[in-house]
Phi, psi and omega in degrees: 000123178261130178258153178226161178288140178289157177289164181298323180297314180294320180296314180294320177299316180293322177294322179295314178298318179297316181297316179296319179295317180290318178296320178296331180272316187271323181225068184298338180293337178289338180262002186296334182280345182284148174293143181059037182295330180297321179290322179296314180295319181293331182251028183298326177300318182287335173294318178294317178297318178297321176296318178294318180293323177296316179293321178296317178297322178295329179279323185282323184254119183293136178087002181264000000 
């Protein structure tokens, strides 16, 4: 199995998802101004999982 570096877009997307998930878990008051902030805070775990899966897909599939 050959792995490749993810594209910049996938890397930035995964970092964004990770940041939203961590902020939603550790400092939910920072997300209070966003629309539907309660849903974001409640699903912060899945934002982190989504970021990890995006990064994994970027590594596994060349050109993604």
